[in-house]
N, C-alpha and C positions, 0 to 999 in steps of 0.2 A: 504494500500500500504506500503510495507516494504522499509524503507530507507536504503541505503548502504553507505559505506565510500565514502568520497569525494576525487577525484583525481585532481591534478593540472596539467595544461598543459602550456607550454611556447609558446613564439611567433613563434618558428619554427614549433611546432605542429599545431598551428593555421594557419600558412602559408601553410602547407601541406594540411590541411583540405580545405582551400580555393581553392588550385590548384586541388584537387580531385573533388571538387564540380563543378569546371569549366569543367574538362575533366578527368574522372577516368581511361581513357584508355591510358593516356600519359605515356611514359617510365619513370621508376624510375630515370634514369640518368638525364632526362629533369627536373624532379621535384628537384632532388638533386642540379642541376646547379642553380636553382632559389632560393633555400634556403641555399645553401652553405654546403651541405652534400654529401657524397658518396651515390651511389645507394643502397648499402647494409644497410647503416645507415637510409636512407629513408624507406626502406622496414621494418627494425626493428621498427621504430616509427609507421608505419602504422599497423603492427601486434599488437603493444601495444594499439593503438587506437581501433582496432577491439576487442581485448581481454577485454578491459574495457567497451565495449558496446557503445562507442562514434560513431564508424562507424558500422552501422547495416547491410549494404549490398550495392550492386552495381546494378544499373538498367539503361536500356535505356529509355530515355524519348521519347514517341511517340505522334504523332498528332492524337488525337481521331477522328477528322473529316475526316482525310484521311483514317481512318479505318472504316468509315461509322457510327461512333457514333456522330450524329449531334445534339443531345439534351443533355444539361447539366441541372441538376435541383438539388435543395436542398429540402429535405423533413424533416419537423419537425414531430417527432413521439411521441405521448403522451401515457402514460399508467397510469392507476389509480390502478394498481396491482403491488406494489413494489417487491413482491416475483417473478414476471415474468421477471425482468430485465435481469437476467443471461440467461434465455431461449431466450429472445428477441435478446440479443447480439449474441448468437450462431446462431440463425436463420438468422439474418441479415448478419452475416459473410459468410453465405452460398450462398448469392446472388452475383454473379460475377460482375454485373453492379454497385454495391455499392463500390465506391472507398474509401470512408471514413465514419466512424461511430463514432460519438462523444457523450459521455454521458455528458449532459449539464444541466445548471441551467436555470430557467425561466419556460416558458409555456410548454416546451417539455422535454421529458426525453432524447431523442436522436435527433441529427441532422445528416442527411445523405447527402453525396454528391454522385450523380449518373451521369453516362453518358450512354445514350442509343441511339439506331438507330433513333427512331422517337417517336411521341406521343402515338402511339399504344403500343410500348414496355414500355413506361413510365407508361401508364395506367395499364398494366399487372404487372409491378413491384410494383406499389402502391397497387394494389389488393392483391398481395402476401404479402406485409408488413402488410396490414390491416387484413389479415387472421391469423396472429400470435396471440396466446392467450395473452391477457393483453393489446393489442393495443386498446385505446379508441378513438383516432382520429389522423388524419394526416393533414398536410398542405404542399402543394407543391408550390415552387417558381421556375419557369422556367427561365433560364438564357437567356437573349436576346443577350448580347454580353459580352465579358470578356476583361477588361482593363489590369488586372494583374493576372497571375497565375504562381506560382513558387513552386519549391520543395526545393530550396536552403535555407539553414539556415544562417542568418546573424550572424557573429561571433563577439564577444566582442573585442573591439579595445585595451584592456589592454594587458600587456605582459603575464599575467596569467589569466586563466578563469577556472571555475570549471565545472565538469561533474560528474554525479552519475553513476559509473560503477556498474555492477551486482556484488553482493557479492559471492565470491567463498570460499567454506569451505577449511580450511587447508592452505590457502595462506596468505602470509604476504606481506605487502607493502615493496618494495625495495627502498633503498636510491637512490640518484641522477642518472642521465642518462648519459652514456658516449657519449660525443659530439665530 
């Protein structure tokens, strides 16, 4: 994994990120009112946060159960063929019901979070994962209930925090920010 330069963000950037995580559809003027900036200044800061890769996108959060996805499960996937890891990652990425795929330490190579309609679909998904070359075993944990599930990232309480933006060739870091 290639490391890139470290960018610093101030308390205003952090406040903007908090507000966007609460509701990314609120008007720039409303955000500006809460952080003490004009709407164009808020928009400029948001664009910088997007350019540095801190903000990676915007999405609607949906209730999987209301969409018929009643079963949540975690699947540990083990491989004893290290050269198959890349192929496995690509194959797993092609399964729509896999919400998360993490390369992990421990007994498994990957830990998957899935949401499916019912146990029949879960069994089919497990069979599909097991069919990939290099999969030696799987273990499935079916979720009975969920106490906490969030996509919100807790932000550091300090005035400045660091993020690792993607490196862009030919660009130079600019000095201070007009506030």
